[in-house]
C-alpha positions as CSV (number, residue, x, y, z in Angstrom):
1,X,-29.6,-32.8,-38.9
2,X,-27.1,-29.9,-37.6
3,X,-26.0,-27.2,-39.7
4,X,-22.8,-26.3,-40.8
5,X,-23.0,-23.3,-38.8
6,X,-23.4,-25.4,-35.6
7,X,-20.4,-27.9,-36.8
8,X,-18.0,-25.2,-37.0
9,X,-17.6,-24.7,-32.8
10,X,-17.0,-28.2,-32.4
11,X,-14.4,-28.1,-34.9
12,X,-12.6,-25.0,-33.7
13,X,-13.2,-26.4,-30.0
14,X,-11.1,-29.5,-31.1
15,X,-8.3,-28.1,-32.6
16,X,-8.0,-26.0,-30.2
17,X,-7.6,-28.9,-27.6
18,X,-5.5,-30.8,-30.3
19,X,-3.0,-27.8,-29.8
20,X,-2.8,-27.3,-26.4
21,X,-2.7,-30.8,-26.1
22,X,0.3,-30.8,-28.6
23,X,1.7,-27.8,-26.4
24,X,1.5,-29.9,-22.9
25,X,3.5,-33.0,-25.0
26,X,6.0,-30.4,-26.2
27,X,6.0,-29.0,-22.8
28,X,6.3,-32.6,-20.9
29,X,9.3,-33.3,-23.9
30,X,10.6,-30.6,-23.2
31,X,11.1,-31.4,-19.4
32,X,12.0,-34.5,-19.5
33,X,15.1,-33.7,-21.6
34,X,15.7,-31.0,-18.9
35,X,15.8,-33.1,-15.9
36,X,17.5,-35.9,-18.0
37,X,20.8,-33.3,-19.0
38,X,20.5,-31.5,-15.0
39,X,20.7,-35.6,-13.8
40,X,23.8,-36.3,-15.9
41,X,25.4,-32.9,-15.0
42,X,25.2,-33.5,-11.6
43,X,26.2,-37.2,-11.9
44,X,29.6,-35.2,-13.9
45,X,29.5,-32.7,-11.4
46,X,29.9,-35.5,-9.0
47,X,32.3,-37.4,-10.2
48,X,34.9,-34.2,-10.4
49,X,34.2,-33.4,-7.1
50,X,34.8,-37.1,-6.2
51,X,38.2,-36.9,-7.8
52,X,39.3,-33.7,-6.2
53,X,38.7,-35.0,-2.9
54,X,40.9,-37.4,-3.5
55,X,43.7,-35.2,-4.9
56,X,43.7,-32.9,-2.2
57,X,43.6,-36.0,0.6
58,X,46.5,-37.0,-1.7
59,X,47.9,-33.1,-1.2
60,X,47.0,-33.5,2.4
61,X,49.4,-36.6,2.8
62,X,52.1,-35.4,0.8
63,X,52.3,-31.9,2.9
64,X,52.6,-33.7,6.3
65,X,55.5,-35.8,4.8
66,X,57.2,-32.7,3.5
67,X,56.9,-30.9,7.0
68,X,58.2,-34.4,8.7
69,X,61.3,-33.5,6.0
70,X,61.9,-30.6,7.1
71,X,61.6,-30.8,10.3
72,X,63.9,-33.6,10.3
73,X,66.6,-31.7,8.0
74,X,66.4,-29.0,10.5
75,X,67.4,-30.7,13.8
76,X,69.7,-29.0,15.9
77,X,72.5,-32.3,16.1
78,X,72.2,-31.9,12.1
79,X,73.0,-28.9,12.0
80,X,75.6,-28.9,14.0
81,X,77.1,-31.2,12.5
82,X,77.1,-29.9,8.8
83,X,78.9,-26.6,10.8
84,X,81.4,-29.4,11.9
85,X,81.7,-31.0,8.4
86,X,82.3,-28.3,6.0
87,X,82.6,-25.3,7.7
88,X,85.0,-27.1,10.1
89,X,83.5,-25.3,13.1
90,X,84.8,-26.1,16.7
91,X,83.8,-25.1,20.5
92,X,86.1,-22.1,21.0
93,X,88.8,-23.5,23.6
94,X,88.5,-21.8,27.1
95,X,91.6,-19.6,25.9
96,X,89.8,-18.0,23.5
97,X,86.3,-17.4,25.6
98,X,85.8,-13.7,26.5
99,X,83.1,-12.5,29.5
100,X,81.6,-9.6,28.8
101,X,79.8,-8.0,31.4
102,X,76.9,-5.7,31.2
103,X,77.6,-2.1,32.1
104,X,76.1,-1.4,36.0
């Protein structure tokens, strides 16, 4: 038969192994939760990125339309027509023209 003193180291080893197993189980559980959280956050950020990309595309379309509209409003025939209508401007007659020559 074994003595009581010989049994104690075995129990101490079993308790140490049990402690190590519990510590490893806690570490595995914590890392699993961390991975799940990281994956969830990654998906949320991807959804946000896609939404921002759609918004950027829409803003690019709007910017293009505004540039076309601006170029339409700034055409020479339109400006001339507005000057004639609103400011009552006309082309000067031949008598009103004065030709200035540069000094020699």
